[in-house]
C-alpha positions as CSV (number, residue, x, y, z in Angstrom):
1,M,-12.1,-7.3,11.9
2,R,-12.9,-8.8,8.8
3,F,-13.6,-6.9,5.5
4,Q,-13.5,-8.2,2.1
5,R,-10.1,-8.5,0.4
6,V,-8.3,-7.0,3.7
7,L,-6.9,-8.8,5.7
8,V,-8.7,-11.8,7.4
9,L,-11.1,-13.3,4.7
10,G,-11.2,-16.8,6.4
11,L,-12.5,-17.9,3.4
12,P,-11.6,-21.5,1.3
13,L,-9.7,-20.3,-2.1
14,A,-12.8,-22.1,-3.6
15,A,-15.0,-19.6,-2.0
16,S,-13.6,-16.7,-3.8
17,L,-14.1,-18.1,-7.3
18,L,-17.7,-16.9,-6.9
19,V,-16.7,-13.5,-8.6
20,L,-16.3,-14.9,-11.5
21,Q,-20.2,-15.8,-11.8
22,T,-21.2,-13.3,-14.7
23,P,-24.1,-11.3,-13.7
24,V,-27.5,-10.7,-16.1
25,I,-26.7,-10.6,-19.6
26,Q,-26.9,-6.7,-20.7
27,S,-28.5,-5.6,-23.6
28,A,-25.3,-4.8,-25.6
29,T,-22.9,-7.6,-27.0
30,P,-19.5,-7.4,-28.6
31,S,-20.5,-7.6,-31.8
32,S,-22.7,-4.2,-31.5
33,F,-20.4,-2.2,-29.5
34,N,-19.4,0.9,-31.9
35,I,-17.5,4.2,-30.8
36,A,-18.0,7.2,-32.4
37,P,-18.2,10.9,-31.2
38,G,-20.8,12.2,-29.1
39,P,-23.2,15.0,-30.3
40,K,-21.8,18.5,-30.3
41,T,-24.7,20.1,-28.7
42,M,-26.2,19.3,-25.1
43,T,-28.9,17.0,-25.2
44,P,-31.9,17.9,-22.9
45,E,-30.6,15.9,-20.2
46,E,-27.5,17.3,-20.3
47,K,-29.0,20.8,-19.6
48,A,-30.7,19.8,-16.8
49,L,-28.0,17.9,-14.9
50,G,-26.3,19.8,-11.8
51,P,-24.6,19.1,-9.1
52,D,-25.4,16.2,-6.5
53,S,-23.6,16.1,-3.0
54,A,-25.8,12.6,-2.7
55,N,-24.0,10.4,-5.1
56,G,-20.4,12.4,-4.8
57,S,-21.3,14.4,-8.4
58,E,-20.5,17.9,-6.6
59,T,-17.9,18.8,-9.5
60,A,-18.3,16.9,-12.6
61,I,-20.3,13.9,-13.7
62,I,-18.8,11.1,-16.4
63,L,-21.5,10.7,-19.0
64,I,-20.1,7.9,-21.0
65,E,-16.4,5.8,-21.3
66,E,-16.0,3.4,-23.9
67,T,-12.6,1.4,-25.0
68,D,-12.3,-1.1,-27.6
69,R,-9.0,-2.6,-27.3
70,N,-8.6,-4.5,-30.3
71,E,-5.8,-7.3,-30.2
72,V,-6.8,-9.8,-32.6
73,S,-4.1,-10.3,-34.7
74,G,-1.7,-11.1,-31.6
75,V,1.0,-8.8,-33.1
76,Q,-0.8,-5.2,-32.8
77,R,-3.2,-3.4,-30.8
78,R,-5.5,-0.8,-32.2
79,L,-7.4,1.2,-29.3
80,T,-10.4,2.9,-29.4
81,Y,-11.4,5.2,-26.9
82,H,-13.9,8.1,-25.7
83,F,-15.0,10.1,-23.1
84,R,-18.0,12.8,-22.4
85,A,-18.9,14.4,-18.8
86,K,-20.5,17.4,-17.8
87,I,-18.1,19.9,-15.2
88,F,-19.8,21.6,-13.0
89,S,-17.2,23.8,-10.7
90,N,-13.4,25.1,-11.7
91,E,-12.8,21.6,-8.9
92,G,-13.5,19.5,-12.0
93,A,-11.2,20.7,-14.5
94,G,-9.2,17.8,-14.1
95,L,-11.4,15.7,-16.1
96,G,-10.7,18.2,-19.4
97,S,-6.5,16.9,-18.9
98,V,-6.1,14.5,-22.1
99,R,-3.0,12.2,-21.7
100,I,-2.6,9.6,-24.6
101,P,-0.2,6.8,-23.8
102,L,2.0,5.6,-26.8
103,E,5.1,3.7,-27.9
104,Q,7.9,5.2,-27.9
105,S,9.2,4.0,-31.5
106,W,5.2,2.5,-32.9
107,G,2.6,4.0,-31.4
108,K,0.5,6.1,-33.6
109,L,-2.2,8.6,-33.6
110,Q,-4.4,7.7,-35.8
111,K,-7.7,9.7,-35.3
112,W,-8.5,12.5,-32.7
113,W,-11.8,14.7,-32.3
114,G,-12.2,16.7,-29.0
115,W,-14.6,19.5,-28.4
116,T,-16.4,22.0,-25.6
117,L,-19.7,22.6,-25.5
118,L,-20.6,25.4,-23.5
119,P,-23.3,26.7,-21.5
120,D,-24.3,29.3,-24.1
121,G,-24.6,26.8,-26.9
122,S,-20.8,27.7,-28.4
123,V,-18.7,25.4,-29.1
124,R,-14.8,25.2,-28.9
125,V,-12.7,22.5,-30.6
126,L,-9.4,21.3,-29.8
127,K,-7.6,20.2,-32.8
128,K,-5.0,17.4,-33.6
129,G,-2.1,19.6,-33.6
130,A,-2.9,20.6,-29.8
131,L,-1.5,17.6,-28.7
132,Q,2.0,17.7,-27.7
133,K,4.3,15.1,-26.8
134,E,5.8,14.5,-23.2
135,S,8.3,11.9,-22.4
136,T,6.8,11.4,-18.4
137,L,4.2,8.3,-17.8
138,R,2.3,8.4,-14.9
139,A,2.5,4.9,-12.7
140,S,-0.7,3.3,-14.7
141,E,0.1,4.5,-18.4
142,V,2.0,2.3,-20.6
143,G,4.2,3.5,-23.3
144,G,7.4,5.7,-24.2
145,K,5.7,8.8,-24.4
146,V,2.4,10.5,-23.9
147,L,0.4,13.2,-25.8
148,V,-1.1,15.9,-23.6
149,A,-3.7,18.5,-24.2
150,Q,-6.0,20.3,-22.4
151,L,-9.6,21.1,-23.0
152,E,-11.2,24.2,-22.3
153,V,-13.4,23.9,-19.0
154,V,-16.0,26.1,-17.3
155,P,-18.6,25.3,-15.1
156,G,-21.5,24.2,-16.4
157,C,-19.5,22.9,-19.9
158,V,-20.2,19.6,-21.6
159,I,-17.1,17.9,-22.7
160,D,-16.3,15.0,-25.4
161,Y,-13.8,13.9,-26.3
162,G,-12.0,10.6,-28.5
163,Y,-9.1,9.2,-30.4
164,V,-8.0,5.7,-32.1
165,A,-4.2,4.2,-31.4
166,V,-2.1,1.7,-32.9
167,G,1.0,0.3,-31.4
168,R,2.6,-3.6,-31.0
169,D,2.7,-3.1,-27.0
170,I,0.1,-5.9,-26.0
171,Q,0.5,-6.2,-22.4
172,D,-0.6,-9.2,-19.9
173,V,-2.8,-7.6,-17.7
174,E,-4.4,-4.4,-17.8
175,T,-6.5,-3.2,-14.7
176,L,-9.3,-1.1,-15.8
177,N,-10.7,1.0,-12.2
178,L,-14.7,1.3,-12.4
179,R,-14.4,3.9,-9.3
180,R,-13.2,7.1,-10.7
181,G,-12.3,10.8,-9.2
182,A,-16.3,11.6,-10.6
183,P,-20.1,9.5,-10.6
184,L,-19.8,7.2,-13.7
185,R,-23.2,6.7,-15.7
186,E,-22.4,4.3,-18.1
187,L,-19.0,2.3,-18.6
188,R,-18.4,0.0,-21.9
189,Y,-15.2,-2.1,-22.1
190,R,-14.3,-4.4,-24.8
191,W,-11.4,-6.5,-25.1
192,T,-10.3,-8.5,-27.8
193,P,-7.6,-10.9,-27.3
194,G,-5.3,-12.3,-29.9
195,G,-2.2,-14.9,-29.9
196,E,-2.2,-18.4,-28.6
197,D,-3.4,-17.4,-24.7
198,A,-6.8,-17.0,-23.7
199,G,-8.1,-13.8,-22.4
200,D,-9.8,-13.6,-18.9
201,Y,-11.0,-11.4,-16.8
202,C,-11.5,-10.7,-12.9
203,L,-14.0,-8.7,-11.4
204,P,-13.5,-6.8,-7.8
205,Q,-15.2,-8.3,-4.8
206,D,-18.3,-6.0,-4.5
207,Q,-21.4,-7.5,-5.7
208,D,-22.8,-3.8,-5.0
209,L,-22.0,-2.5,-8.3
210,D,-24.0,-2.9,-11.7
211,V,-21.8,-4.7,-13.5
212,S,-21.8,-7.2,-16.5
213,V,-19.7,-9.1,-18.4
214,V,-20.5,-10.6,-21.8
215,R,-18.4,-13.3,-24.1
216,E,-18.7,-13.6,-27.7
217,G,-16.0,-15.8,-29.6
218,R,-12.6,-13.9,-28.2
219,S,-14.1,-10.9,-27.0
220,L,-15.4,-9.7,-23.9
221,L,-17.4,-6.6,-23.1
222,L,-17.5,-4.9,-20.0
223,T,-20.7,-3.1,-19.0
224,A,-21.3,-0.9,-15.9
225,R,-23.9,1.5,-15.2
226,G,-24.4,4.2,-12.3
227,L,-20.7,3.7,-10.8
228,P,-20.3,5.8,-7.7
229,A,-17.1,8.1,-7.3
230,L,-14.0,7.1,-5.1
231,V,-13.9,8.9,-2.3
232,K,-10.3,9.0,-1.3
233,E,-10.0,8.7,2.6
234,P,-7.5,8.5,5.2
235,W,-5.9,4.9,6.1
236,M,-8.4,3.7,3.2
237,P,-7.5,0.2,1.6
238,P,-5.3,-0.1,-1.5
239,E,-6.6,2.0,-4.3
240,E,-6.8,-1.0,-6.8
241,V,-9.4,-2.4,-4.0
242,A,-10.8,0.9,-3.0
243,S,-11.5,1.6,-7.0
244,A,-12.5,-1.5,-7.6
245,A,-10.1,-2.5,-10.0
246,V,-11.2,-5.6,-12.9
247,S,-8.3,-6.9,-14.3
248,F,-8.4,-8.0,-18.0
249,Y,-5.3,-10.9,-18.5
250,H,-3.8,-13.2,-21.1
251,H,-2.8,-16.9,-19.9
252,D,-2.7,-20.6,-20.6
253,P,-5.8,-21.6,-22.4
254,A,-5.6,-24.8,-20.2
255,A,-5.3,-23.1,-16.6
256,T,-8.3,-23.8,-14.8
257,A,-9.0,-22.2,-11.2
258,S,-9.0,-25.2,-9.6
259,N,-5.4,-26.8,-11.9
260,Y,-3.5,-23.2,-11.7
261,W,-2.1,-23.3,-8.1
262,R,-1.4,-27.2,-8.3
263,S,0.9,-26.1,-11.5
264,L,2.4,-23.2,-10.5
265,A,3.5,-25.7,-7.1
266,K,4.8,-28.0,-9.7
267,K,6.6,-26.0,-11.7
268,V,8.3,-24.0,-8.7
269,T,9.2,-27.8,-7.1
270,R,10.7,-28.4,-9.9
271,V,12.9,-25.4,-10.9
272,G,13.9,-25.9,-6.8
273,T,15.0,-29.3,-7.2
274,Y,17.3,-28.3,-10.1
275,F,18.5,-25.4,-8.3
276,S,19.3,-27.5,-4.9
277,Q,22.2,-29.6,-5.8
278,E,22.1,-32.9,-3.3
279,E,25.5,-33.0,-2.3
280,A,26.1,-29.1,-2.4
281,I,23.6,-28.3,-0.1
282,R,24.9,-31.7,2.3
283,Q,28.3,-30.0,2.5
284,A,26.6,-26.5,3.5
285,I,24.7,-28.6,6.3
286,A,27.8,-30.0,7.6
287,S,29.6,-27.0,7.6
288,M,27.1,-25.1,10.0
289,S,27.7,-27.7,13.2
290,L,24.0,-27.9,13.7
291,P,23.6,-29.2,17.1
292,A,22.6,-32.5,17.0
293,S,20.7,-32.5,20.0
294,A,18.4,-29.6,18.8
295,D,14.9,-29.7,18.2
296,L,14.0,-29.1,14.3
297,K,12.6,-25.5,14.2
298,T,15.8,-24.3,16.0
299,R,17.7,-26.3,13.3
300,L,15.7,-24.3,11.0
301,K,16.5,-21.1,12.8
302,L,20.2,-21.6,12.9
303,A,20.7,-23.1,9.0
304,Y,18.3,-19.4,8.4
305,D,20.5,-17.5,10.5
306,W,23.9,-19.4,8.5
307,V,22.4,-18.3,5.0
308,M,21.6,-14.8,6.4
309,A,25.8,-14.8,7.4
310,H,27.1,-16.2,4.4
311,I,25.3,-15.2,1.6
312,R,25.2,-12.2,0.5
313,N,22.2,-11.0,-1.2
314,T,22.9,-8.5,-4.2
315,E,19.1,-7.5,-4.7
316,M,17.7,-5.4,-1.9
317,L,14.2,-4.9,-3.1
318,P,13.0,-1.2,-3.3
319,V,10.4,-0.8,-0.2
320,Q,7.8,0.0,-2.8
321,G,6.9,-3.0,-4.6
322,I,9.2,-4.0,-7.6
323,P,8.7,-7.2,-8.1
324,S,11.5,-9.9,-7.8
325,P,12.1,-11.9,-10.7
326,G,10.0,-14.9,-11.0
327,L,10.9,-18.1,-9.0
328,A,10.1,-20.4,-11.9
329,Y,12.4,-18.6,-13.7
330,I,16.3,-19.1,-12.9
331,S,19.6,-19.5,-14.7
332,E,21.0,-22.8,-16.1
333,G,24.1,-21.4,-15.0
334,M,23.8,-20.8,-11.3
335,R,22.7,-23.5,-8.7
336,A,23.7,-24.1,-5.2
337,Q,27.3,-25.1,-5.7
338,E,27.7,-21.8,-7.4
339,V,25.7,-19.6,-5.1
340,L,27.6,-21.6,-2.1
341,G,30.8,-21.2,-3.6
342,Q,30.8,-17.2,-4.8
343,G,28.8,-16.3,-1.4
344,V,26.6,-13.9,-3.5
345,G,23.2,-14.6,-5.0
346,D,20.6,-12.4,-5.8
347,C,16.8,-12.8,-4.2
348,R,15.5,-16.1,-6.5
349,Y,19.0,-18.3,-5.2
350,V,19.2,-17.4,-1.6
351,T,14.9,-18.5,-1.5
352,F,15.7,-21.4,-3.6
353,L,18.9,-22.6,-1.4
354,Y,17.2,-22.4,2.1
355,W,14.2,-24.1,0.5
356,G,16.9,-26.9,-0.5
357,I,18.4,-26.3,3.2
358,A,14.7,-26.4,5.0
359,R,13.9,-30.1,2.9
360,A,17.1,-31.4,3.0
361,L,16.6,-31.0,6.8
362,G,13.2,-33.2,7.1
363,A,11.3,-30.1,7.2
364,Q,7.7,-29.1,5.8
365,V,8.4,-26.5,3.0
366,G,7.0,-24.3,0.7
367,F,6.2,-21.8,-1.6
368,V,4.1,-18.5,-0.4
369,P,3.8,-15.6,-3.0
370,A,2.5,-12.7,-1.4
371,P,1.3,-9.4,-3.0
372,D,2.2,-6.4,-1.1
373,R,-1.1,-4.7,0.6
374,R,0.0,-1.3,-0.2
375,Q,-1.3,-1.5,-3.7
376,D,-3.4,-4.8,-4.2
377,L,-4.8,-8.6,-2.5
378,F,-4.4,-11.3,-3.3
379,D,-7.2,-13.0,-5.4
380,A,-7.7,-16.8,-6.2
381,S,-9.4,-16.0,-9.1
382,F,-6.9,-14.1,-10.9
383,L,-5.0,-16.5,-12.9
384,S,-1.8,-14.3,-13.3
385,L,1.6,-14.0,-10.8
386,S,1.3,-10.4,-11.7
387,Q,-0.3,-9.6,-8.5
388,F,2.3,-10.5,-5.7
389,S,5.6,-8.7,-5.2
390,R,7.4,-11.4,-3.1
391,Y,7.7,-15.0,-2.5
392,L,7.8,-15.9,1.5
393,L,8.7,-19.2,2.6
394,A,6.8,-21.2,5.3
395,V,8.5,-23.8,7.2
396,G,8.3,-26.0,10.3
397,V,7.5,-29.4,11.2
398,P,6.2,-32.3,8.8
399,G,2.4,-32.5,9.1
400,E,1.9,-28.9,11.3
401,P,-1.4,-27.1,10.0
402,S,-0.2,-24.1,7.5
403,K,-1.1,-22.0,11.0
404,A,1.9,-23.4,12.7
405,L,4.3,-23.2,10.1
406,S,7.0,-19.9,10.2
407,L,7.5,-17.6,7.2
408,V,10.4,-16.2,6.2
409,D,11.6,-13.6,4.1
410,I,15.1,-14.1,3.2
411,C,15.2,-11.3,0.6
412,T,14.3,-8.6,3.4
413,G,16.8,-9.8,5.4
414,L,14.4,-9.9,8.5
415,P,15.1,-12.5,11.4
416,F,13.3,-15.9,11.5
417,G,10.0,-16.2,11.3
418,E,9.3,-12.4,11.1
419,V,7.8,-10.8,7.2
420,P,7.4,-6.9,6.6
421,W,3.8,-6.2,7.5
422,W,2.8,-5.4,4.1
423,H,2.8,-9.1,3.1
424,T,0.3,-10.0,6.2
425,G,-3.2,-9.2,6.8
426,F,-4.4,-11.8,4.7
427,E,-4.7,-14.8,2.8
428,S,-2.9,-16.4,0.3
429,V,-1.4,-20.1,-1.3
430,L,0.8,-22.6,-0.1
431,L,2.6,-24.3,-2.4
432,G,3.9,-27.6,-1.9
433,Q,5.3,-30.4,-3.9
434,D,2.5,-31.4,-5.5
435,S,-0.2,-29.1,-3.6
436,A,-1.9,-25.5,-3.7
437,D,-3.4,-24.8,0.2
438,R,-4.6,-22.0,1.8
439,I,-2.6,-20.2,4.2
440,M,-3.3,-17.2,6.4
441,L,-1.1,-14.5,6.6
442,T,-1.2,-13.7,9.9
443,P,0.1,-9.6,11.0
444,E,2.7,-9.8,14.3
445,P,0.8,-9.2,17.8
446,G,0.5,-5.2,17.7
447,G,2.4,-5.5,21.5
448,E,5.9,-6.7,19.9
449,N,5.9,-3.5,17.2
450,I,6.5,-1.0,20.3
451,S,8.2,2.2,19.8
452,E,9.9,3.1,23.6
453,T,10.9,7.1,23.7
454,E,12.8,9.6,26.0
455,A,12.5,12.7,26.0
456,R,13.4,15.8,27.8
457,I,11.9,19.3,27.3
458,L,13.7,22.5,28.6
459,F,12.0,25.8,28.6
460,R,15.5,28.7,28.2
461,N,16.2,32.1,29.8
462,D,15.3,33.3,25.8
463,R,11.9,32.1,25.6
464,A,12.7,28.9,23.5
465,E,11.7,25.6,24.3
466,S,14.4,22.6,23.9
467,A,13.9,19.1,23.8
468,R,16.4,16.2,23.4
469,W,14.7,12.5,22.6
470,I,15.7,9.1,22.3
471,Q,12.9,6.5,20.3
472,T,13.7,3.1,20.1
473,R,11.2,1.1,17.3
474,R,11.1,-2.5,17.4
475,R,9.8,-5.1,14.8
476,Q,7.3,-3.5,12.0
477,Q,7.7,-0.1,14.1
478,G,9.9,2.0,11.3
479,L,10.7,-1.1,9.0
480,S,9.7,0.2,6.0
481,E,11.7,3.2,6.8
482,R,15.3,1.2,8.0
483,L,14.7,-0.6,4.3
484,Y,14.6,2.5,2.7
485,L,17.9,3.8,4.7
486,R,19.8,1.0,3.4
487,L,19.1,1.8,-0.1
488,S,19.7,5.5,0.5
489,G,22.9,7.2,-0.2
490,P,24.4,9.0,2.9
491,V,22.9,12.8,1.3
492,A,19.3,11.1,0.9
493,G,19.7,9.3,4.2
494,K,20.3,12.6,6.1
495,H,17.1,13.6,5.0
496,V,15.0,10.7,5.7
497,I,16.6,10.3,9.3
498,K,15.6,14.2,9.7
499,D,12.0,13.0,8.6
500,L,12.0,10.1,11.4
501,C,12.8,13.2,13.9
502,G,9.5,14.8,13.3
503,N,11.1,17.1,10.2
504,G,8.7,19.7,8.3
505,G,6.7,20.4,11.5
506,K,7.0,23.6,14.1
507,F,10.1,23.0,15.4
508,S,13.2,23.0,13.9
509,I,15.6,19.7,14.2
510,T,19.2,20.0,15.0
511,K,20.1,16.5,15.7
512,A,19.2,13.9,13.9
513,E,21.0,10.3,13.6
514,E,20.3,6.6,13.9
515,S,22.2,3.4,14.7
516,G,20.6,0.1,14.0
517,A,19.3,0.3,10.7
518,D,21.4,-1.7,9.2
519,E,20.8,-4.6,11.5
520,L,17.0,-5.4,11.2
521,S,17.4,-8.2,14.0
522,S,18.1,-5.3,16.1
523,P,16.1,-2.0,16.8
524,L,16.4,0.7,15.5
525,R,17.2,3.7,17.6
526,L,17.5,7.6,16.6
527,D,18.6,10.4,18.5
528,C,16.7,13.6,18.0
529,E,17.3,17.2,19.2
530,A,15.1,20.0,18.3
531,D,14.2,23.5,19.0
532,L,10.9,25.9,19.5
533,Q,11.3,30.0,19.2
534,G,9.4,31.5,21.0
535,A,7.7,28.8,23.2
536,G,8.4,29.7,26.8
537,P,6.9,32.5,28.9
538,D,7.7,36.0,28.6
539,T,8.0,38.4,31.6
540,T,4.7,39.4,31.9
541,I,2.8,36.5,33.1
542,S,2.5,34.7,36.2
543,V,1.0,31.3,34.9
544,F,2.3,29.3,32.1
545,R,1.1,26.4,30.4
546,A,2.8,24.3,28.3
547,R,2.2,21.0,26.4
548,F,3.9,18.1,26.3
549,I,3.1,17.0,22.6
550,G,5.8,17.2,20.1
551,P,7.8,15.0,17.5
552,W,9.0,12.6,20.3
553,V,5.2,11.0,20.2
554,L,4.6,9.1,17.2
555,P,1.5,10.5,15.4
556,V,-2.2,9.5,15.7
557,P,-4.1,8.5,13.5
558,A,-6.3,11.4,12.5
559,F,-9.9,11.1,11.0
560,P,-11.2,14.6,10.3
561,S,-14.9,13.7,9.1
562,P,-17.7,12.5,11.2
563,V,-18.9,10.0,7.9
564,R,-16.8,6.9,6.5
565,V,-17.0,5.4,3.5
566,N,-14.4,3.0,3.1
567,P,-12.8,0.3,5.3
568,V,-10.3,1.6,7.9
569,V,-7.1,-0.1,7.2
570,F,-4.5,0.1,9.4
571,D,-0.3,-0.6,8.7
572,F,-0.3,-2.6,11.8
573,S,-1.2,-3.1,15.3
574,R,1.3,-1.2,17.3
575,V,2.4,0.5,20.9
576,D,3.8,3.7,21.7
577,Q,5.2,4.4,24.9
578,V,7.0,7.8,26.1
579,G,7.7,8.9,29.0
580,I,8.8,12.8,29.3
581,D,10.7,14.8,31.4
582,V,9.3,19.1,31.3
583,N,11.4,21.0,33.3
584,A,10.2,24.4,34.9
585,P,10.7,27.6,33.0
586,P,13.3,29.7,34.9
587,G,11.5,31.2,37.7
588,F,8.4,28.8,37.5
589,V,7.3,26.1,39.7
590,P,4.8,23.3,38.7
591,S,1.1,24.2,39.8
592,G,-0.2,20.6,40.1
593,A,-0.4,17.5,38.0
594,P,-3.9,16.9,35.5
595,P,-6.0,14.6,36.2
596,A,-4.8,10.5,34.6
597,V,-6.5,9.8,31.6
598,H,-7.0,5.8,31.2
599,L,-9.7,4.9,28.2
600,E,-9.9,0.5,26.8
601,T,-11.7,0.0,23.8
602,P,-11.8,-2.7,21.8
603,Y,-9.9,-0.6,19.8
604,G,-7.2,0.3,21.9
605,E,-6.0,1.2,25.2
606,Y,-4.7,4.7,26.0
607,T,-3.1,6.0,29.7
608,L,-1.3,9.0,30.6
609,N,-0.1,9.8,34.3
610,V,1.7,13.2,34.5
611,T,3.2,13.6,38.2
612,A,4.4,16.9,39.7
613,R,8.1,17.1,40.5
614,P,10.1,20.1,42.2
615,D,11.9,20.8,39.1
616,G,8.5,19.8,36.7
617,Y,6.4,17.2,35.5
618,R,7.0,13.2,34.7
619,V,4.8,12.0,31.6
620,E,3.9,8.7,31.2
621,R,2.2,8.0,28.1
622,T,1.2,4.7,26.3
623,L,-0.9,3.8,23.1
624,F,-1.7,0.4,22.3
625,L,-3.5,0.4,18.6
626,S,-5.0,-3.0,18.4
627,P,-6.9,-3.6,15.0
628,V,-5.6,-3.7,11.6
629,A,-8.7,-3.5,9.8
630,V,-11.8,-2.2,10.9
631,S,-15.1,-2.0,8.9
632,V,-17.3,1.3,8.2
633,S,-19.9,-0.2,11.0
634,Q,-17.5,0.4,13.6
635,Y,-15.6,3.5,12.1
636,G,-17.8,6.0,14.9
637,P,-16.8,4.4,17.6
638,L,-13.0,3.7,16.6
639,R,-12.9,7.7,15.7
640,S,-14.3,8.6,19.1
641,F,-11.6,6.8,21.0
642,L,-8.9,8.0,18.2
643,T,-10.2,11.6,19.1
644,T,-10.4,11.3,22.9
645,V,-6.6,10.0,22.5
646,A,-5.7,13.5,20.9
647,G,-7.4,16.0,22.8
648,A,-5.9,13.7,25.8
649,D,-2.6,14.8,24.2
650,Q,-3.1,18.2,24.4
651,T,-3.7,18.6,28.0
652,L,-1.7,21.4,29.7
653,L,1.1,21.6,32.6
654,E,0.5,24.6,34.5
655,F,3.6,26.3,35.9
656,K,3.6,29.3,38.2
657,R,5.9,31.7,39.1
658,S,8.0,30.8,42.3
659,V,8.5,34.1,43.5
660,P,5.1,36.1,43.3
661,G,5.8,39.7,41.3
662,E,3.6,42.4,40.0
663,S,3.1,40.6,36.7
664,R,-0.4,39.5,35.6
665,E,-1.8,36.5,34.0
């Protein structure tokens, strides 16, 4: 499956540069752009506006959003902002929530206006004094504090507010989401960068949006019209992609799309060469006692294992993507000899150490900057390292094509040749000594990402259902959770293990233990027990039906809506195998096994086999979910397959009383 910017792009780097072609110039130019408060009365057109489910404006519509970000001095930032929207229902009240991020020390609000135009024609003004300081910033907000307020909002009203804020915090990269929670009629954003760096932009790769960018001197003016609302759906692309984010960023004026990545390759190679002292690397290789008869790939793997065993990585990176320090910047006081002598180093030093060892062994080796696709995807036209969260290494035999190279993530500590799923599924760039070539970061085959579960279900005399299961997860299955476990303290870790066992559902988890979380080369093993009160039969029935499903079966992706706006993007391909022994309740015997189920589709396979035994049933269930990305056009068949799987998982196992009585069903 292919989806633009998601997973297998299969395009040369040059092809993605097409997104920089400027569309037809609109009427507004940077010099004519001016921001002012909107009128204090509704226009006839605004009065006539109403909810429209066809364009996603059931709750509200944003009439205009304007921003003028002036950094021409290079040391000060002046931000002018204006927002106007019509609200159709109480669900749209969130648009009246005002948040103005400011710097802690230098930030100042110079001007404010805000009012609500009520349906009866009256005006409610929100004065500047109503803005209150708040210290908690949201993820997308920049600064040390934020001023907050809530405009009065009722169905049928129009809200209008704006401000002028100044400060000294000039960001290297800022993003602007074109899609919001409500449709946006008109968007205008002007940026005037200052300083010696050049100011540039990167448009989202979505040709269906009416967006233009006009340059005038150092200023950029982006104009967009008729922007659809962001529709949030389960298993959708990263929000940065789905919301069609535009990036405005500074870079070296000499950098171009044709030379930026090659310049980066030279830079990291130069730093790596400085770090990798020849004699220190030679002594390290000698201490590994690598077999002379082994081929190069075997020697590379053994050397990787040696580094993992002898050098402690002091920087175990959080799962949620705090970027590691840039490889282009390392302390001159730390080189290979110091790292090897001390036996410790952070992510950069350990990466450079293995890079130097692989090169000394005669391997082809290069750096591969990789984004975290849970947040964003690589775009070759975006000339900034901010889109990456990690540097991988690609190693192999000299002359091998990039697809034959082994990817390693020494920072995470995964075995040789394995990388986290969130760093795969898209194209990136392989930085060689004097080259920058495209490389596909291919996801692991689904057959290797296996969960195997053995469960036993008992019905007690007190009508409680008890279950115990042991689950083994391999490769990508449970990887993010086990990395989080390694960073959690003992208290938080217990909660994570309970969640892995299915805490929060109908069952009460009574036991949750794990083993293998710290050894990423071994499977993760979960040992869980749970109770469900009142699940067994009472004395009045002669036929009892029970389901085999429970927290011991990993959830099947659910898609409630029959229509879809965004492509479907799963974490990884996977196989779930479950064997369940369901014991008959006291006084009951199996009535007969239900028919087997077998489904085979382009999206995966499912089998369910139930065998009746004297003391109950044996359930064998396997789900293979093969795709990572599915286009909108294929959503219907995918949803049909998973809906059928979910229905089969609700199969009832029937028991009858072993001694007929006068009870009734």
